[in-house]
C-alpha positions as CSV (number, residue, x, y, z in Angstrom):
1,M,19.6,-8.8,7.9
2,L,17.4,-7.2,5.2
3,D,19.5,-6.6,2.1
4,L,18.2,-3.4,0.4
5,S,21.0,-3.2,-2.1
6,Q,19.5,-5.6,-4.6
7,P,16.3,-5.0,-6.7
8,F,13.1,-6.4,-5.1
9,L,12.1,-8.0,-8.4
10,V,14.1,-9.4,-11.3
11,P,12.7,-10.1,-14.8
12,G,10.6,-13.2,-15.1
13,E,9.3,-13.1,-11.5
14,S,5.6,-12.8,-10.6
15,L,4.1,-10.3,-8.1
16,V,0.8,-10.1,-6.4
17,C,-0.4,-6.6,-5.4
18,F,-2.7,-7.1,-2.4
19,G,-4.8,-4.3,-1.1
20,D,-8.1,-2.3,-1.1
21,S,-9.7,0.0,-3.7
22,L,-6.5,1.9,-4.1
23,T,-5.0,-1.3,-5.5
24,A,-8.1,-2.5,-7.3
25,A,-8.3,0.7,-9.4
26,D,-7.9,0.2,-13.1
27,P,-6.2,2.2,-14.4
28,G,-4.2,2.7,-11.2
29,Y,-0.8,2.1,-9.8
30,V,-0.9,-1.7,-10.5
31,S,-1.4,-1.2,-14.2
32,K,1.3,1.5,-14.2
33,L,3.7,-1.0,-12.6
34,Q,2.9,-3.6,-15.2
35,E,3.6,-1.0,-17.9
36,L,6.9,-0.2,-16.3
37,L,7.8,-3.8,-15.6
38,P,6.9,-5.7,-18.8
39,A,9.2,-8.6,-18.0
40,N,7.2,-9.4,-14.8
41,R,3.7,-10.8,-14.4
42,I,1.8,-8.5,-12.0
43,V,-1.5,-9.7,-10.5
44,N,-4.0,-7.2,-9.1
45,A,-5.5,-8.6,-5.9
46,G,-7.2,-5.5,-4.7
47,R,-10.8,-5.4,-3.3
48,G,-12.7,-2.2,-2.7
49,G,-13.5,-1.5,1.0
50,D,-11.0,-4.0,2.3
51,K,-9.6,-3.8,5.8
52,T,-6.8,-6.1,7.1
53,P,-9.1,-8.4,9.1
54,W,-11.3,-9.0,6.1
55,A,-8.3,-9.2,3.8
56,L,-6.9,-12.1,5.8
57,T,-10.0,-14.2,5.0
58,R,-9.1,-14.1,1.3
59,F,-5.3,-14.2,1.7
60,Q,-5.1,-18.0,0.9
61,T,-7.1,-17.8,-2.4
62,D,-5.9,-14.4,-3.6
63,V,-2.3,-14.6,-2.7
64,L,-1.0,-18.0,-1.5
65,D,-2.8,-20.1,-4.1
66,R,-1.3,-18.0,-6.9
67,K,2.2,-18.9,-5.7
68,P,3.9,-15.6,-6.7
69,D,7.6,-14.9,-6.3
70,A,6.8,-11.6,-4.5
71,L,4.0,-9.9,-2.6
72,S,3.2,-6.2,-2.3
73,I,0.8,-5.1,0.4
74,L,-1.0,-1.7,0.5
75,L,-3.8,-1.6,3.1
76,G,-4.7,0.8,5.9
77,A,-7.0,3.6,4.7
78,N,-10.2,1.6,5.6
79,D,-8.6,0.2,8.8
80,A,-8.2,3.8,9.9
81,A,-11.6,5.1,8.8
82,I,-14.0,2.4,10.0
83,G,-15.5,2.7,13.5
84,R,-15.4,6.5,13.1
85,G,-17.6,9.2,11.6
86,R,-19.9,7.9,8.9
87,W,-18.5,4.4,9.4
88,A,-19.1,4.4,13.2
89,D,-21.4,1.3,12.9
90,E,-18.4,-0.9,11.9
91,P,-15.9,-2.4,14.3
92,M,-12.8,-0.3,14.8
93,V,-9.4,-1.7,13.7
94,S,-6.8,-0.2,16.1
95,P,-3.3,0.7,14.8
96,E,-2.0,-2.2,16.9
97,A,-4.5,-4.7,15.4
98,Y,-3.6,-3.4,11.9
99,R,0.1,-4.0,12.7
100,C,-0.5,-7.5,13.9
101,N,-2.6,-8.3,10.8
102,L,0.2,-7.2,8.5
103,I,2.6,-9.4,10.5
104,W,0.3,-12.4,10.0
105,M,0.2,-11.8,6.3
106,I,4.0,-11.8,6.1
107,Y,4.2,-14.9,8.3
108,L,1.7,-16.8,6.1
109,A,3.5,-15.7,2.9
110,R,6.8,-17.0,4.2
111,Q,5.2,-20.2,5.4
112,S,4.1,-20.7,1.8
113,G,7.6,-20.0,0.3
114,I,7.1,-16.3,-0.7
115,R,10.4,-14.7,0.4
116,K,10.0,-11.2,-1.1
117,V,7.4,-9.0,0.6
118,S,7.0,-5.3,0.7
119,I,4.6,-3.2,2.8
120,A,3.5,0.2,1.7
121,T,2.4,2.7,4.3
122,P,-1.0,4.3,3.7
123,L,-0.9,7.8,2.1
124,G,0.2,10.3,4.7
125,S,-3.2,11.8,5.3
126,F,-6.8,12.0,4.0
127,E,-7.7,15.2,2.1
128,G,-10.6,17.6,1.9
129,D,-13.8,16.7,3.7
130,T,-12.5,13.3,4.7
131,L,-9.6,14.9,6.5
132,L,-12.0,17.3,8.2
133,E,-14.1,14.3,9.4
134,H,-11.3,12.1,10.6
135,G,-8.4,14.4,11.3
136,D,-4.8,13.2,11.0
137,I,-5.7,9.6,12.0
138,L,-3.7,8.0,9.1
139,A,-0.4,9.0,10.7
140,Q,-0.9,6.3,13.4
141,Y,-1.4,3.6,10.8
142,C,1.6,4.8,8.7
143,L,3.7,4.3,11.8
144,A,2.1,0.9,12.5
145,A,3.0,-0.2,8.9
146,R,6.6,0.8,9.4
147,Q,6.7,-1.0,12.7
148,A,5.4,-4.2,11.0
149,A,8.0,-3.9,8.2
150,N,10.8,-3.4,10.7
151,E,9.7,-6.3,12.9
152,A,9.3,-8.7,10.0
153,R,12.4,-7.4,8.2
154,V,10.6,-6.6,4.9
155,R,10.9,-3.6,2.6
156,I,8.8,-0.5,3.4
157,V,7.4,1.7,0.6
158,P,7.1,5.2,2.1
159,L,3.9,6.5,0.6
160,D,3.5,8.7,3.7
161,V,6.7,10.6,3.0
162,M,5.9,10.8,-0.7
163,F,2.5,12.3,0.1
164,R,3.7,14.8,2.7
165,T,6.7,15.9,0.5
166,E,4.3,16.6,-2.4
167,W,2.0,18.7,-0.1
168,A,5.0,20.6,1.1
169,K,5.6,21.8,-2.4
170,H,2.2,23.6,-2.4
171,P,2.2,26.0,0.5
172,G,-1.2,27.5,1.1
173,H,-3.0,24.8,-0.9
174,T,-6.3,23.5,0.6
175,G,-8.7,20.8,-0.4
176,L,-7.7,18.1,-2.8
177,L,-4.2,17.7,-4.2
178,L,-3.3,14.0,-4.8
179,T,-6.8,12.5,-4.4
180,R,-10.1,13.0,-6.2
181,D,-12.3,12.5,-3.2
182,G,-10.1,12.7,-0.1
183,T,-9.0,9.0,-0.2
184,H,-8.6,7.7,-3.8
185,P,-5.7,9.1,-5.8
186,T,-5.9,10.9,-9.0
187,Q,-4.1,9.4,-12.0
188,E,-1.2,11.6,-11.2
189,G,-1.3,10.3,-7.6
190,Y,-1.3,6.7,-8.8
191,A,1.7,7.4,-11.0
192,M,3.5,8.8,-8.0
193,I,2.7,5.7,-6.0
194,A,4.1,3.5,-8.7
195,E,7.3,5.7,-8.9
196,T,7.7,5.5,-5.1
197,I,7.3,1.7,-5.2
198,L,10.0,1.3,-7.8
199,K,12.4,3.5,-5.8
200,A,11.8,1.5,-2.7
201,W,12.3,-1.7,-4.6
202,R,15.6,-0.3,-6.2
203,I,14.2,-0.8,-9.7
204,P,15.1,2.0,-12.1
205,N,12.2,3.8,-13.8
206,E,13.5,4.1,-17.3
207,N,10.7,6.7,-18.1
208,N,12.4,9.1,-15.7
209,A,16.0,8.2,-16.6
């Protein structure tokens, strides 16, 4: 049974943050986590444009070979977007394929001795013109991420709930709120991601104490 009562990380442990451009951003949520968790070594293993099938091809070198104590995964925006609209020339990654790829990452991590894994859902929705182009497609991938976490018994970081809760605070707002281009968060958005991660990991954020 998954024990959510204890902190995900303890001082001295190392963490790899694995993801796409939302993870690779510097400054971004990874640098914010390092600032808030100075007693931990946090490695940014983000790569712009990554989708889960492509991410699996670098999982050995960028995650397993580093032998971290813990792993955080944030992928899904590109999985949802490719094969549609302006990216219609790329193969589509279905929500089910995305879920299975996340399960494989967790399996490989555990086979290599990494016992602490968390999965973050994608943000709840695209914004602005990207939302107009794709519609509410991200919702299916948020659900798939939750299914993967439930199936593998790992922690879920509810970025979808964080995103939709923040939007609910701004009735009548249109366009961009938490992202600068419809997909990539603003610095305020990255700070909110880091705060949501810490809450899901049961680690107090002393800046907000």
